[in-house]
One Martini backbone bead per residue (centre of mass of N, CA, C, O) as a GRO file, in nm:
protein
  248
    1MET     BB    1  -1.178  -2.385   3.079
    2GLN     BB    2  -0.875  -2.400   3.136
    3ALA     BB    3  -0.802  -2.558   2.880
    4ASP     BB    4  -0.901  -2.340   2.680
    5CYS     BB    5  -0.708  -2.115   2.776
    6LEU     BB    6  -0.444  -2.265   2.715
    7TRP     BB    7  -0.495  -2.306   2.410
    8VAL     BB    8  -0.509  -2.007   2.338
    9TRP     BB    9  -0.223  -1.931   2.438
   10GLU     BB   10  -0.067  -2.134   2.262
   11ASP     BB   11  -0.165  -2.021   1.993
   12ARG     BB   12  -0.053  -1.728   2.030
   13LEU     BB   13   0.247  -1.816   2.069
   14LYS     BB   14   0.276  -1.951   1.788
   15ARG     BB   15   0.222  -1.697   1.628
   16LEU     BB   16   0.456  -1.525   1.742
   17ALA     BB   17   0.677  -1.717   1.658
   18ARG     BB   18   0.623  -1.698   1.350
   19MET     BB   19   0.668  -1.363   1.366
   20THR     BB   20   1.010  -1.428   1.392
   21ALA     BB   21   1.084  -1.482   1.130
   22PRO     BB   22   1.294  -1.370   0.890
   23HIS     BB   23   1.070  -1.244   0.700
   24TRP     BB   24   0.943  -1.072   0.930
   25LEU     BB   25   1.193  -0.904   1.009
   26ALA     BB   26   1.228  -0.782   0.726
   27LEU     BB   27   0.954  -0.651   0.718
   28TYR     BB   28   0.985  -0.466   0.960
   29ALA     BB   29   1.238  -0.320   0.867
   30GLY     BB   30   1.117  -0.202   0.609
   31LEU     BB   31   0.880  -0.044   0.741
   32VAL     BB   32   1.046   0.131   0.935
   33ALA     BB   33   1.241   0.258   0.729
   34ALA     BB   34   1.028   0.399   0.555
   35TRP     BB   35   0.905   0.583   0.782
   36ILE     BB   36   1.172   0.716   0.860
   37PHE     BB   37   1.227   0.841   0.581
   38VAL     BB   38   0.969   1.012   0.571
   39TRP     BB   39   1.027   1.171   0.831
   40LEU     BB   40   1.304   1.290   0.747
   41GLY     BB   41   1.175   1.449   0.494
   42SER     BB   42   0.993   1.642   0.728
   43THR     BB   43   1.211   1.728   0.907
   44GLU     BB   44   1.430   1.970   1.108
   45VAL     BB   45   1.663   1.801   1.136
   46ALA     BB   46   1.987   1.844   1.058
   47TRP     BB   47   2.079   1.542   0.988
   48ALA     BB   48   1.830   1.538   0.757
   49THR     BB   49   1.901   1.709   0.506
   50LEU     BB   50   1.955   1.513   0.270
   51ILE     BB   51   1.672   1.382   0.266
   52ARG     BB   52   1.506   1.646   0.246
   53ASP     BB   53   1.633   1.740  -0.024
   54LEU     BB   54   1.552   1.496  -0.189
   55CYS     BB   55   1.236   1.525  -0.151
   56ALA     BB   56   1.249   1.842  -0.263
   57THR     BB   57   1.315   1.758  -0.531
   58PRO     BB   58   1.256   1.785  -0.829
   59VAL     BB   59   1.175   1.561  -1.059
   60VAL     BB   60   1.340   1.662  -1.298
   61ALA     BB   61   1.611   1.658  -1.129
   62ALA     BB   62   1.593   1.361  -1.011
   63GLY     BB   63   1.449   1.178  -1.187
   64TRP     BB   64   1.359   0.856  -1.228
   65GLY     BB   65   1.520   0.734  -0.996
   66GLY     BB   66   1.414   0.915  -0.770
   67ALA     BB   67   1.115   0.856  -0.809
   68PHE     BB   68   1.133   0.552  -0.766
   69ALA     BB   69   1.241   0.552  -0.480
   70MET     BB   70   0.995   0.703  -0.354
   71TRP     BB   71   0.781   0.483  -0.443
   72VAL     BB   72   0.900   0.247  -0.289
   73VAL     BB   73   0.868   0.370  -0.011
   74MET     BB   74   0.566   0.422  -0.025
   75ALA     BB   75   0.480   0.126  -0.076
   76ALA     BB   76   0.605   0.013   0.185
   77ALA     BB   77   0.455   0.202   0.392
   78MET     BB   78   0.147   0.154   0.280
   79MET     BB   79   0.115  -0.166   0.203
   80LEU     BB   80   0.225  -0.356   0.423
   81PRO     BB   81   0.003  -0.308   0.640
   82THR     BB   82  -0.231  -0.432   0.459
   83ALA     BB   83  -0.082  -0.734   0.440
   84LEU     BB   84  -0.042  -0.870   0.717
   85PRO     BB   85  -0.293  -1.059   0.744
   86ALA     BB   86  -0.214  -1.234   0.497
   87PHE     BB   87   0.061  -1.332   0.595
   88ALA     BB   88  -0.043  -1.461   0.859
   89THR     BB   89  -0.232  -1.665   0.713
   90TYR     BB   90  -0.017  -1.814   0.558
   91ASP     BB   91   0.145  -1.916   0.804
   92GLU     BB   92  -0.082  -2.092   0.920
   93ILE     BB   93  -0.118  -2.279   0.682
   94ALA     BB   94   0.178  -2.371   0.663
   95ALA     BB   95   0.188  -2.495   0.949
   96ALA     BB   96  -0.041  -2.705   0.896
   97HIS     BB   97   0.137  -2.826   0.628
   98GLY     BB   98   0.447  -2.807   0.665
   99ALA     BB   99   0.531  -2.538   0.538
  100SER     BB  100   0.668  -2.277   0.334
  101GLY     BB  101   0.742  -1.946   0.183
  102GLY     BB  102   0.719  -1.652   0.297
  103ALA     BB  103   0.938  -1.504   0.133
  104ALA     BB  104   0.817  -1.559  -0.149
  105LEU     BB  105   0.555  -1.405  -0.102
  106VAL     BB  106   0.674  -1.126  -0.040
  107ALA     BB  107   0.832  -1.105  -0.304
  108GLY     BB  108   0.590  -1.117  -0.495
  109TYR     BB  109   0.449  -0.875  -0.380
  110GLY     BB  110   0.684  -0.671  -0.423
  111ALA     BB  111   0.708  -0.692  -0.737
  112ILE     BB  112   0.439  -0.543  -0.798
  113TRP     BB  113   0.524  -0.271  -0.653
  114PHE     BB  114   0.771  -0.214  -0.826
  115GLY     BB  115   0.614  -0.182  -1.083
  116PHE     BB  116   0.441   0.053  -0.987
  117ALA     BB  117   0.676   0.245  -0.928
  118ALA     BB  118   0.767   0.265  -1.220
  119LEU     BB  119   0.500   0.384  -1.336
  120ALA     BB  120   0.477   0.628  -1.138
  121ALA     BB  121   0.742   0.761  -1.217
  122THR     BB  122   0.677   0.798  -1.515
  123ALA     BB  123   0.424   0.975  -1.468
  124GLN     BB  124   0.567   1.201  -1.302
  125VAL     BB  125   0.779   1.289  -1.510
  126PHE     BB  126   0.580   1.352  -1.734
  127SER     BB  127   0.401   1.562  -1.579
  128ALA     BB  128   0.636   1.756  -1.512
  129ARG     BB  129   0.722   1.824  -1.809
  130LEU     BB  130   0.406   1.931  -1.856
  131SER     BB  131   0.288   2.069  -1.595
  132LEU     BB  132   0.048   1.893  -1.444
  133GLY     BB  133   0.077   1.867  -1.128
  134ASP     BB  134  -0.021   2.186  -1.075
  135GLY     BB  135  -0.292   2.137  -1.196
  136VAL     BB  136  -0.629   2.152  -1.138
  137TRP     BB  137  -0.745   1.957  -1.358
  138PHE     BB  138  -0.559   1.718  -1.291
  139ALA     BB  139  -0.648   1.684  -1.002
  140ALA     BB  140  -0.956   1.650  -1.057
  141ALA     BB  141  -0.930   1.403  -1.242
  142LEU     BB  142  -0.789   1.215  -1.032
  143LEU     BB  143  -1.018   1.231  -0.824
  144GLY     BB  144  -1.244   1.126  -1.003
  145LEU     BB  145  -1.116   0.855  -1.068
  146ALA     BB  146  -1.100   0.758  -0.780
  147GLY     BB  147  -1.396   0.780  -0.716
  148ALA     BB  148  -1.505   0.592  -0.940
  149TYR     BB  149  -1.343   0.335  -0.853
  150GLN     BB  150  -1.498   0.290  -0.573
  151PHE     BB  151  -1.766   0.188  -0.764
  152SER     BB  152  -1.638  -0.051  -0.888
  153ALA     BB  153  -1.620  -0.385  -0.965
  154TRP     BB  154  -1.316  -0.420  -0.932
  155LYS     BB  155  -1.292  -0.314  -0.649
  156VAL     BB  156  -1.484  -0.518  -0.517
  157ALA     BB  157  -1.331  -0.773  -0.593
  158CYS     BB  158  -1.050  -0.703  -0.463
  159LEU     BB  159  -1.150  -0.641  -0.178
  160SER     BB  160  -1.280  -0.917  -0.117
  161ARG     BB  161  -1.007  -1.077  -0.135
  162CYS     BB  162  -0.855  -0.911   0.087
  163ARG     BB  163  -1.075  -0.994   0.320
  164GLN     BB  164  -1.008  -1.320   0.218
  165PRO     BB  165  -0.729  -1.489   0.259
  166LEU     BB  166  -0.811  -1.784   0.305
  167THR     BB  167  -0.965  -1.819   0.035
  168PHE     BB  168  -0.731  -1.737  -0.147
  169PHE     BB  169  -0.519  -1.958  -0.066
  170MET     BB  170  -0.691  -2.213  -0.105
  171GLY     BB  171  -0.739  -2.150  -0.420
  172HIS     BB  172  -0.384  -2.124  -0.466
  173TRP     BB  173  -0.185  -2.329  -0.329
  174ALA     BB  174  -0.066  -2.498  -0.579
  175GLU     BB  175   0.120  -2.254  -0.695
  176GLY     BB  176   0.266  -2.118  -0.468
  177ALA     BB  177   0.418  -1.859  -0.313
  178TRP     BB  178   0.515  -1.674  -0.551
  179ARG     BB  179   0.245  -1.667  -0.707
  180MET     BB  180   0.071  -1.575  -0.473
  181GLY     BB  181   0.222  -1.309  -0.436
  182LEU     BB  182   0.143  -1.195  -0.712
  183ARG     BB  183  -0.161  -1.211  -0.670
  184LEU     BB  184  -0.177  -1.041  -0.416
  185GLY     BB  185  -0.051  -0.792  -0.536
  186ALA     BB  186  -0.258  -0.750  -0.767
  187THR     BB  187  -0.503  -0.726  -0.583
  188CYS     BB  188  -0.397  -0.489  -0.420
  189LEU     BB  189  -0.363  -0.300  -0.663
  190GLY     BB  190  -0.666  -0.312  -0.754
  191CYS     BB  191  -0.757  -0.170  -0.479
  192CYS     BB  192  -0.507   0.089  -0.446
  193TRP     BB  193  -0.407   0.260  -0.693
  194ALA     BB  194  -0.579   0.523  -0.692
  195LEU     BB  195  -0.487   0.625  -0.411
  196MET     BB  196  -0.185   0.618  -0.474
  197ALA     BB  197  -0.200   0.821  -0.720
  198LEU     BB  198  -0.251   1.082  -0.542
  199GLY     BB  199   0.057   1.137  -0.506
  200LEU     BB  200   0.075   1.330  -0.756
  201ILE     BB  201  -0.088   1.559  -0.568
  202GLY     BB  202  -0.028   1.499  -0.252
  203GLY     BB  203   0.264   1.403  -0.239
  204ALA     BB  204   0.554   1.284  -0.251
  205MET     BB  205   0.646   1.206   0.072
  206SER     BB  206   0.396   1.280   0.227
  207LEU     BB  207   0.306   1.238   0.552
  208GLY     BB  208   0.007   1.310   0.553
  209PHE     BB  209  -0.093   1.155   0.307
  210MET     BB  210   0.021   0.870   0.389
  211ALA     BB  211  -0.124   0.838   0.657
  212LEU     BB  212  -0.411   0.863   0.553
  213ALA     BB  213  -0.408   0.646   0.327
  214THR     BB  214  -0.327   0.410   0.512
  215CYS     BB  215  -0.574   0.421   0.699
  216LEU     BB  216  -0.787   0.379   0.476
  217MET     BB  217  -0.679   0.101   0.354
  218VAL     BB  218  -0.686  -0.062   0.610
  219SER     BB  219  -0.987  -0.010   0.687
  220GLU     BB  220  -1.108  -0.122   0.426
  221LYS     BB  221  -1.002  -0.423   0.480
  222LEU     BB  222  -1.157  -0.444   0.774
  223ALA     BB  223  -1.414  -0.383   0.679
  224HIS     BB  224  -1.761  -0.376   0.627
  225GLY     BB  225  -1.872  -0.328   0.341
  226SER     BB  226  -1.928   0.003   0.149
  227TRP     BB  227  -1.914   0.268   0.313
  228LEU     BB  228  -1.611   0.351   0.299
  229THR     BB  229  -1.558   0.330   0.000
  230HIS     BB  230  -1.783   0.535  -0.076
  231GLY     BB  231  -1.682   0.768   0.105
  232ILE     BB  232  -1.418   0.810  -0.049
  233GLY     BB  233  -1.547   0.872  -0.320
  234VAL     BB  234  -1.705   1.124  -0.232
  235ALA     BB  235  -1.455   1.285  -0.133
  236CYS     BB  236  -1.324   1.299  -0.416
  237PHE     BB  237  -1.556   1.445  -0.553
  238CYS     BB  238  -1.545   1.695  -0.371
  239GLY     BB  239  -1.257   1.774  -0.438
  240ALA     BB  240  -1.307   1.817  -0.740
  241GLY     BB  241  -1.532   2.026  -0.712
  242TYR     BB  242  -1.369   2.238  -0.556
  243LEU     BB  243  -1.157   2.287  -0.774
  244ILE     BB  244  -1.344   2.362  -1.007
  245GLY     BB  245  -1.500   2.595  -0.857
  246GLY     BB  246  -1.232   2.777  -0.829
  247THR     BB  247  -1.217   2.822  -1.166
  248ILE     BB  248  -1.520   2.962  -1.226
   0.00000   0.00000   0.00000
């Protein structure tokens, strides 16, 4: 029994040691910096005026570059926490095989979300110019789309792969860290894009929306079964119905 306990503690210490590697430290720094930036955008602290004004600037005035920067911060703050179990699983497999490549994996994952940020910024600028973002019907349609996606086969397939990172990595190990990072990012995007897209109506850089969405997406990947996924879908449908009912 004592030997088993010592083995467990040694294994945990090895895991902690691996999670202090340079790519992990960079990951922690990026995650903390993203959430600090979001917090500063919503706080009343005087020295945060510049960041707060930037977040409050209308999209049309901020331009595509400003919108892209905000979506990059949102993606980092919201999606990195959901990927931490997968990154840790990769490091364990890499250590067992005497391999490396954690930084390349994270870079590949990040590249996918940079691409999403570019598309989301384009959609936000386009909708702002057409004054769609403030429209009830646009919000209801987006909520309905997100709700329907929660019940789709594509959502089920992507979520299943996100919940089983060991199976995912073992199936693609020969591709290398960079390509696996791209695959992981694409799978994560397929799982979460609809909820992330609600930022178009929930408010880009909104602390409340981002915190709620992050908790839901993390919980969704850790939960078993479809009850939470379907529950989120029903909530989206209810929100859409509420908005439509208020206009009739």
